C-alpha positions as CSV (number, residue, x, y, z in Angstrom):
1,M,126.3,74.3,108.8
2,L,126.3,71.8,105.9
3,A,122.6,71.1,106.5
4,F,122.0,74.8,106.5
5,F,123.5,75.4,103.1
6,L,122.1,72.2,101.5
7,S,118.5,73.1,102.5
8,G,116.4,74.1,99.5
9,P,114.3,76.6,101.3
10,V,117.4,78.2,102.9
11,Q,119.1,78.5,99.4
12,T,115.9,80.2,98.1
13,A,115.8,82.5,101.1
14,L,119.5,83.5,100.7
15,L,119.2,84.3,97.0
16,L,115.9,86.1,97.4
17,S,117.0,88.2,100.4
18,G,120.4,88.8,98.8
19,A,118.8,90.2,95.6
20,A,116.4,92.4,97.6
21,S,119.1,93.7,100.0
22,L,121.6,94.7,97.3
23,L,119.0,96.5,95.2
24,C,117.3,98.2,98.2
25,G,120.7,99.2,99.6
26,A,121.6,101.1,96.5
27,L,118.1,102.6,96.0
28,G,117.9,103.5,99.7
29,I,120.7,106.1,99.5
30,F,118.9,108.1,96.8
31,T,115.5,107.6,98.5
32,V,116.9,109.2,101.7
33,L,118.6,112.0,99.8
34,R,115.4,112.8,97.9
35,G,113.2,112.6,100.9
36,Q,111.0,109.9,99.4
37,A,111.0,107.4,102.3
38,F,107.2,107.9,102.7
39,A,106.7,107.3,98.9
40,G,108.6,104.1,99.2
41,H,106.4,103.0,102.1
42,A,103.3,103.8,100.1
43,L,104.5,101.8,97.1
44,A,105.2,98.8,99.4
45,D,101.7,99.0,100.7
46,V,100.2,99.2,97.2
47,S,102.3,96.2,96.1
48,S,100.8,94.2,99.0
49,A,97.5,94.2,97.1
50,G,99.3,92.5,94.3
51,G,100.7,89.9,96.7
52,A,97.2,89.2,98.1
53,G,95.8,89.1,94.5
54,S,98.5,86.5,93.5
55,L,97.4,84.3,96.3
56,L,93.7,84.7,95.4
57,F,94.2,83.9,91.7
58,G,97.1,81.5,91.9
59,L,99.7,83.7,90.2
60,S,103.4,84.2,90.9
61,P,103.9,86.4,94.0
62,L,106.7,88.2,92.2
63,L,104.3,89.1,89.3
64,G,101.5,90.2,91.6
65,F,103.7,92.5,93.8
66,L,105.5,93.9,90.7
67,L,102.3,94.7,88.7
68,F,100.7,96.6,91.6
69,G,104.0,98.3,92.4
70,I,104.3,99.7,88.9
71,A,100.6,100.7,89.0
72,G,101.4,102.6,92.2
73,V,104.2,104.5,90.5
74,G,101.7,105.6,87.8
75,M,99.2,106.8,90.4
76,L,101.9,108.6,92.4
77,E,103.2,110.4,89.3
78,L,99.6,111.3,88.5
79,L,98.8,112.6,92.0
80,Q,102.0,114.2,93.2
81,R,103.1,117.8,92.7
82,R,106.3,119.6,93.2
83,S,105.9,120.7,96.9
84,A,107.0,118.2,99.5
85,A,103.7,118.5,101.4
86,A,101.7,117.7,98.3
87,R,103.9,114.7,97.6
88,D,103.4,113.4,101.1
89,E,99.7,113.9,100.7
90,A,99.5,111.9,97.5
91,A,101.6,109.1,99.0
92,G,99.3,109.0,102.1
93,I,96.2,108.7,99.9
94,L,97.9,106.0,97.8
95,L,99.0,104.1,101.0
96,G,95.5,104.0,102.4
97,A,94.0,102.9,99.1
98,G,96.6,100.1,98.7
99,L,95.9,98.8,102.2
100,G,92.2,98.9,101.6
101,V,92.4,96.8,98.5
102,T,94.8,94.4,100.3
103,A,92.3,94.0,103.1
104,L,89.5,93.1,100.5
105,L,91.6,90.6,98.6
106,L,92.9,88.9,101.8
107,H,89.3,88.7,103.0
108,F,88.5,86.8,99.8
109,C,91.6,84.6,100.2
110,I,90.6,83.6,103.8
111,T,86.9,83.1,103.3
112,G,87.0,81.6,99.8
113,H,90.2,79.5,99.9
114,G,90.7,79.0,103.6
115,A,94.2,80.4,103.3
116,A,94.7,81.2,107.0
117,G,98.3,82.2,106.6
118,A,97.7,84.6,103.6
119,A,97.9,87.8,105.7
120,Q,101.0,86.7,107.4
121,A,102.8,85.8,104.2
122,V,101.8,89.1,102.4
123,M,102.4,91.5,105.3
124,F,105.4,89.9,107.0
125,G,107.0,87.7,104.4
126,A,107.4,83.9,104.0
127,M,110.9,83.5,102.5
128,F,111.2,79.8,103.5
129,A,108.0,79.0,101.7
130,A,108.8,80.9,98.5
131,P,108.7,78.9,95.2
132,P,112.3,77.9,94.2
133,G,112.0,79.5,90.8
134,I,111.3,82.9,92.2
135,A,114.8,83.4,93.5
136,L,116.4,83.3,90.0
137,C,113.8,85.8,88.7
138,A,114.5,88.1,91.7
139,C,118.3,88.0,91.1
140,L,117.9,88.9,87.4
141,L,115.4,91.7,88.2
142,A,117.8,93.1,90.9
143,A,120.8,92.9,88.5
144,G,119.0,94.7,85.7
145,S,117.7,97.4,88.1
146,L,121.2,98.0,89.5
147,V,122.6,98.4,86.0
148,A,119.8,100.9,85.2
149,L,120.5,102.8,88.4
150,A,124.2,103.0,87.7
151,C,123.4,104.5,84.3
152,I,121.4,107.4,85.8
153,A,123.3,107.7,89.1
154,R,125.2,110.9,88.4
155,P,122.4,113.1,87.1
156,L,120.0,111.6,89.6
157,L,122.4,112.6,92.4
158,L,122.6,116.1,91.2
159,A,118.8,116.3,90.8
160,S,118.4,114.9,94.3
161,L,120.7,117.5,95.9
162,D,119.8,120.6,93.9
163,Q,116.9,120.5,91.4
164,E,117.4,124.1,90.3
165,L,121.0,123.5,89.4
166,A,120.1,120.3,87.6
167,R,117.5,122.2,85.5
168,V,120.1,124.8,84.6
169,V,122.5,122.2,83.2
170,H,119.5,120.6,81.3
171,V,119.0,117.5,83.4
172,P,115.5,116.1,82.8
173,V,114.5,116.2,86.5
174,R,110.9,115.0,86.1
175,G,111.9,112.2,83.8
176,L,114.6,111.0,86.1
177,G,112.2,111.1,89.0
178,G,109.8,108.9,87.1
179,V,112.5,106.4,86.2
180,F,113.7,106.4,89.8
181,L,110.2,105.7,91.1
182,G,110.0,102.8,88.7
183,L,113.2,101.3,90.0
184,L,111.9,102.0,93.6
185,A,108.8,100.0,92.8
186,L,111.1,97.1,91.8
187,G,113.1,97.4,95.0
188,V,110.1,97.5,97.3
189,T,108.6,94.5,95.3
190,L,111.6,92.4,96.2
191,A,111.7,93.8,99.8
192,A,108.0,92.9,100.2
193,I,108.5,89.4,99.1
194,T,111.5,89.1,101.4
195,V,110.3,90.7,104.7
196,G,106.7,91.5,103.9
197,A,104.9,94.6,102.6
198,I,104.7,96.2,106.1
199,L,108.4,95.8,106.8
200,A,109.7,96.5,103.3
201,T,110.5,100.1,104.2
202,A,112.9,98.9,106.9
203,L,115.0,97.1,104.3
204,L,114.9,100.1,102.0
205,I,115.7,102.8,104.5
206,G,117.5,101.1,107.4
207,P,120.9,100.2,105.7
208,A,120.9,103.5,103.8
209,A,120.3,105.6,107.0
210,A,123.1,103.7,108.8
211,A,125.5,104.1,105.9
212,L,124.9,107.8,105.5
213,R,125.9,108.2,109.1
214,L,129.3,106.6,108.5
215,A,130.3,107.2,104.9
216,R,131.9,110.4,103.6
217,G,131.0,110.0,99.9
218,T,128.0,108.8,97.9
219,A,129.8,105.8,96.3
220,A,131.0,104.6,99.7
221,A,127.6,105.1,101.2
222,I,126.0,103.0,98.5
223,L,128.5,100.2,98.9
224,L,128.2,100.2,102.7
225,S,124.4,100.3,102.5
226,M,124.4,97.3,100.2
227,A,126.8,95.4,102.6
228,L,124.7,96.2,105.7
229,G,121.5,95.1,104.0
230,L,123.1,91.9,102.9
231,A,124.5,91.2,106.3
232,A,121.1,91.9,108.0
233,C,119.2,89.6,105.5
234,W,121.7,86.7,105.6
235,G,122.2,87.0,109.3
236,G,118.4,87.0,109.8
237,V,118.1,83.8,107.7
238,A,120.8,82.1,109.8
239,L,119.2,83.2,113.1
240,A,115.8,82.1,112.0
241,Y,117.2,78.7,111.0
242,A,119.0,78.4,114.3
243,S,115.9,79.4,116.3
244,Y,114.3,76.0,115.5
245,G,116.5,74.6,118.4
246,W,115.5,77.4,120.8
247,T,111.8,76.5,120.8
248,P,111.6,72.9,119.5
249,G,109.1,72.5,116.6
250,H,108.9,76.2,115.9
251,T,111.0,78.9,114.3
252,W,111.1,82.6,115.0
253,P,110.1,84.9,112.1
254,V,113.0,85.7,109.8
255,S,111.6,89.2,109.2
256,F,111.9,89.9,112.9
257,F,115.6,89.1,112.9
258,I,116.3,91.1,109.8
259,V,114.6,94.2,111.1
260,A,116.3,93.8,114.5
261,L,119.7,93.6,112.9
262,L,118.9,96.7,110.8
263,L,118.0,98.6,114.0
264,A,121.2,97.4,115.6
265,F,123.2,98.6,112.6
266,Y,121.5,102.0,112.7
267,V,122.1,102.5,116.4
268,G,125.6,101.2,116.2
269,A,126.4,103.6,113.3
270,G,125.2,106.5,115.5
271,L,127.4,105.5,118.3
272,V,130.4,105.1,116.0
273,R,129.7,108.6,114.5
274,R,129.6,110.2,117.9
275,A,132.8,108.4,119.0
């Protein structure tokens, strides 16, 4: 256990995954209530192009994921309309475009730089190989985003549950939606760095879906979602570290353990609710 906590890569992974899980845990509740899980998945896939670009041009992965995630928000705001079907259509188009650009940039990474593990790192995460300085930036980004979310939580909740009533009491529904999408881009950016762009939606939706099955109020659901996300991430890091002894010389992917724990929490929440 002492070697576990003194390991530099483990410390980076714990801080990085902790920041991502706390932010995604809070954002996930509103994402589920607003029916924007597909939009979150689309933003994660768009941000993957930024991760591939950062590898190609030697930039910080956090900066690459973040820039493309914010660009994805702009495109989503430009394309989407009020109806749910139109929003899903816009998200689907954006998702495909993001993956297409990612495929192109990864091709250049592999053929031009010989980065054979580039696709693995972008799509499925590489927490133990993350630069040490990225963890502090991720923590600051998550803290600022959580403060911003707390400031808009009450009107955002009303707009999420009843848009017509929110408009009657003069809540800026469209503006709040844009701000939330911006925060969502930050959340999926951290999730993509943690578990990879493909699995980022699991960290965004999994804890929230489990918490909403158990909690009776929004505040309790947010806190429970954050706790479940943190438990899954830190438990996944510990299991990945321990797996080195299961198959000597090799470790199991940390992303697999995190997603497996999230699935277990969701199923367990369903069983508890039935009981």
